[in-house]
VEXDREN-2710 file (C-alpha; in Angstrom, 1 decimal):
% VEXDREN-2710
k/r/px/py/pz
1/MET/-50.0/3.0/100.6
2/ALA/-46.6/2.1/99.2
3/LEU/-43.7/4.6/98.8
4/ALA/-40.7/3.8/96.6
5/CYS/-37.6/5.6/95.6
6/ALA/-34.4/4.7/93.7
7/LEU/-31.1/6.3/93.0
8/VAL/-29.5/5.1/89.7
9/PRO/-26.0/6.4/89.0
10/ALA/-24.8/5.6/85.5
11/ALA/-21.4/4.0/85.3
12/ALA/-20.7/4.3/81.6
13/ALA/-20.4/6.7/78.7
14/GLU/-22.9/9.4/79.6
15/ASN/-22.2/8.9/83.3
16/GLN/-25.6/10.4/84.3
17/ILE/-27.2/10.1/87.7
18/TRP/-30.8/8.9/87.6
19/THR/-33.2/9.3/90.6
20/ALA/-36.7/7.9/90.8
21/ALA/-39.5/8.1/93.3
22/GLY/-42.9/6.4/93.3
23/VAL/-46.0/6.3/95.5
24/SER/-48.8/3.7/95.3
25/VAL/-52.2/4.1/97.1
26/GLU/-55.2/1.8/97.4
27/PRO/-57.9/4.5/98.3
28/PHE/-61.0/2.5/97.4
29/ALA/-63.0/-0.3/99.2
30/ASN/-62.1/-2.5/96.3
31/LYS/-58.4/-3.3/97.0
32/ALA/-57.9/-4.6/93.5
33/ILE/-57.6/-1.0/92.4
34/ASP/-54.5/1.1/93.0
35/LEU/-53.3/4.6/92.0
36/ASP/-49.6/5.2/91.3
37/LEU/-47.4/8.2/90.7
38/ASP/-43.8/7.8/89.5
39/ALA/-41.3/10.6/89.1
40/ASP/-37.8/10.4/87.4
41/LEU/-35.1/13.0/87.6
42/ARG/-31.9/12.5/85.5
43/TYR/-28.8/14.6/86.0
44/GLN/-25.7/15.3/83.9
45/PRO/-22.3/14.7/85.5
46/ASP/-21.9/18.4/86.3
47/GLY/-25.2/18.3/88.3
48/ASP/-27.4/20.0/85.7
49/LEU/-30.9/18.5/85.5
50/ASP/-31.3/16.8/82.1
51/THR/-34.6/15.0/82.1
52/ILE/-37.8/15.1/84.2
53/GLU/-40.6/12.5/83.9
54/PHE/-43.9/12.2/85.8
55/LYS/-46.1/9.1/85.3
56/PRO/-49.5/8.8/87.0
57/GLY/-51.4/5.6/86.5
58/ILE/-54.3/3.4/87.7
59/GLY/-54.2/-0.4/88.0
60/TYR/-56.7/-3.1/88.4
61/ARG/-55.7/-6.6/89.6
62/ILE/-58.0/-9.1/87.8
63/ASN/-56.8/-12.1/89.8
64/ASP/-53.6/-13.5/91.2
65/ARG/-51.9/-13.8/87.8
66/PHE/-53.2/-10.8/85.8
67/LYS/-53.2/-7.0/86.3
68/VAL/-54.1/-4.3/83.8
69/SER/-52.9/-0.7/84.1
70/GLY/-52.9/2.6/82.2
71/GLY/-51.9/6.2/82.6
72/TYR/-50.1/9.2/81.3
73/LEU/-46.5/10.4/81.2
74/TRP/-45.2/13.9/80.9
75/GLY/-41.5/14.3/80.1
76/SER/-39.1/17.2/79.6
77/THR/-35.5/16.8/78.2
78/ARG/-33.0/19.7/77.9
79/GLN/-31.4/20.2/74.5
80/GLN/-30.1/23.0/72.3
81/GLY/-33.0/25.5/71.9
82/PRO/-36.4/24.8/73.6
83/ASP/-36.6/21.8/75.9
84/ARG/-38.1/18.7/74.3
85/ILE/-41.5/18.0/75.8
86/GLU/-43.2/14.6/75.4
87/HIS/-46.7/13.6/76.3
88/ARG/-47.3/9.8/76.5
89/LEU/-50.3/7.6/77.1
90/TRP/-49.6/4.0/78.1
91/GLN/-51.6/0.8/78.7
92/GLN/-50.2/-2.4/80.0
93/VAL/-50.9/-6.0/81.1
94/SER/-48.8/-7.6/83.7
95/TYR/-48.9/-11.4/84.2
96/ASP/-47.4/-14.3/86.0
97/PHE/-46.6/-17.2/83.7
98/THR/-45.9/-20.1/86.0
99/GLU/-43.8/-21.4/88.9
100/ALA/-41.2/-24.1/88.4
101/TRP/-38.0/-25.3/90.0
102/SER/-38.5/-22.7/92.8
103/LEU/-38.6/-19.9/90.1
104/GLU/-41.4/-17.5/89.3
105/PHE/-41.8/-16.4/85.7
106/ASP/-43.6/-13.2/84.8
107/GLY/-44.0/-10.6/82.1
108/ARG/-45.4/-7.3/81.1
109/THR/-46.7/-6.0/77.8
110/ARG/-47.0/-2.2/77.4
111/LEU/-48.3/-0.1/74.5
112/GLU/-47.3/3.6/74.4
113/GLN/-48.6/6.6/72.3
114/ARG/-45.9/9.3/72.2
115/ARG/-46.4/12.9/71.1
116/ARG/-43.8/15.7/71.0
117/GLU/-44.7/19.3/71.4
118/GLY/-44.2/21.2/68.1
119/TRP/-45.1/18.1/66.0
120/ASP/-48.4/16.7/64.8
121/ASP/-47.7/12.9/64.5
122/THR/-47.8/10.2/67.2
123/GLY/-45.2/7.6/67.8
124/LEU/-46.4/4.1/68.7
125/ARG/-44.1/1.9/70.8
126/LEU/-44.4/-1.6/72.2
127/ARG/-42.4/-2.6/75.3
128/GLN/-42.2/-6.3/76.2
129/GLU/-40.6/-7.4/79.5
130/PHE/-39.8/-10.9/80.6
131/GLY/-38.6/-11.7/84.1
132/VAL/-37.8/-14.5/86.5
133/LYS/-37.6/-14.4/90.3
134/ARG/-36.1/-16.7/92.8
135/PRO/-37.1/-16.4/96.5
136/LEU/-34.4/-17.6/98.8
137/GLU/-36.4/-19.9/101.1
138/GLY/-36.0/-19.2/104.8
139/THR/-34.5/-15.8/104.1
140/PRO/-35.9/-12.3/103.5
141/PHE/-34.2/-12.1/100.1
142/GLU/-35.3/-12.6/96.5
143/LEU/-33.2/-12.7/93.3
144/SER/-34.6/-11.4/90.0
145/LEU/-33.6/-11.1/86.4
146/SER/-35.6/-9.2/83.7
147/THR/-35.3/-7.8/80.2
148/ASP/-37.4/-5.0/78.8
149/LEU/-37.4/-4.8/75.0
150/TYR/-38.4/-1.6/73.0
151/PHE/-40.0/-1.8/69.6
152/GLU/-41.0/1.3/67.7
153/LEU/-44.1/0.6/65.6
154/ASN/-43.9/3.5/63.1
155/ASP/-41.8/6.4/61.8
156/THR/-42.3/9.9/62.9
157/ASP/-41.2/13.3/61.7
158/TRP/-39.6/14.0/65.1
159/GLY/-37.2/11.2/64.8
160/GLN/-38.7/7.8/65.8
161/SER/-37.7/5.0/63.5
162/ASP/-39.7/1.8/63.1
163/GLY/-38.1/-1.4/64.6
164/PHE/-36.2/-2.6/67.6
165/THR/-34.3/0.2/69.4
166/GLU/-33.4/-0.7/73.0
167/ALA/-33.0/-3.5/75.6
168/ARG/-32.7/-3.0/79.3
169/THR/-31.6/-6.0/81.3
170/GLU/-31.8/-5.8/85.0
171/ALA/-30.4/-8.1/87.8
172/LYS/-31.2/-7.3/91.4
173/ILE/-31.7/-8.6/94.9
174/GLU/-34.7/-7.6/97.0
175/TRP/-34.5/-7.6/100.8
176/ASP/-37.6/-7.5/102.9
177/ALA/-36.1/-5.6/105.8
178/SER/-39.4/-5.7/107.7
179/GLU/-43.1/-6.3/107.1
180/THR/-43.5/-2.9/105.6
181/VAL/-40.0/-1.9/104.2
182/SER/-38.1/-3.6/101.4
183/TRP/-34.8/-2.6/99.6
184/ASP/-33.7/-3.3/96.0
185/PHE/-30.0/-3.5/94.9
186/GLY/-29.0/-4.3/91.4
187/TYR/-27.4/-3.7/88.0
188/LEU/-29.0/-2.4/84.8
189/ASN/-27.4/-3.0/81.3
190/GLN/-28.9/-0.6/78.8
191/PHE/-28.3/-1.5/75.1
192/GLU/-29.3/1.0/72.5
193/TYR/-29.4/0.0/68.8
194/GLU/-28.2/2.9/66.5
195/ARG/-29.2/2.7/62.9
196/ASN/-26.7/5.3/61.6
197/GLY/-23.8/4.8/64.0
198/PRO/-22.2/2.4/66.5
199/ASP/-24.5/0.8/69.1
200/GLU/-24.3/2.1/72.7
201/THR/-24.2/0.2/76.0
202/ASN/-24.6/1.9/79.3
203/HIS/-24.2/0.4/82.8
204/HIS/-26.2/1.5/85.8
205/ILE/-26.2/0.6/89.5
206/MET/-29.7/0.7/91.1
207/ILE/-30.7/1.2/94.7
208/GLY/-34.4/1.3/95.6
209/VAL/-36.5/1.4/98.7
210/SER/-40.3/0.8/99.2
211/LYS/-42.5/1.4/102.2
212/ASP/-46.1/0.2/102.8
213/PHE/-48.5/2.0/105.1
END
């Protein structure tokens, strides 16, 4: 079993504090199958809870290079009037491209079906991530750089607009503190494309820890 948590304080306009925790278990004889549960809590600067997300999932590792996963996400965001509740199904394929020049290239393609309570239509979204990792030979450290691109695939009555909407670029260092404990430290740049106003960029510092049992 792996336990992971992260504290992500935003350092820009909204100045939110994001916290995340996750657990991963391999309960079956077939160790290619794992069960995951991620939880995200996001706070306003005054400490009020703004967003809650729970994301259970199941994954199957096909081989050393490919893994397929799927699951469900429940999200609640505070706003004027009733909270905004979202139900989301997701499916993804994770893959390792190749290794060259001491670098490891990987990616992830995720399809999401998003529904908002109080509305009848479903928003479709594609998320494409590309990443590169650089293990520091002879040390317990690894450097990584990744970009996650968001593409809305249709328009909805509740506000989703077709097209590119967001990019999250992350740079971090991972430290294997022991055989079972690892830490992540990094920076996240969040770019949001706004159709009817100025684009927005947020800056986040990330700290994460994972534990294997």
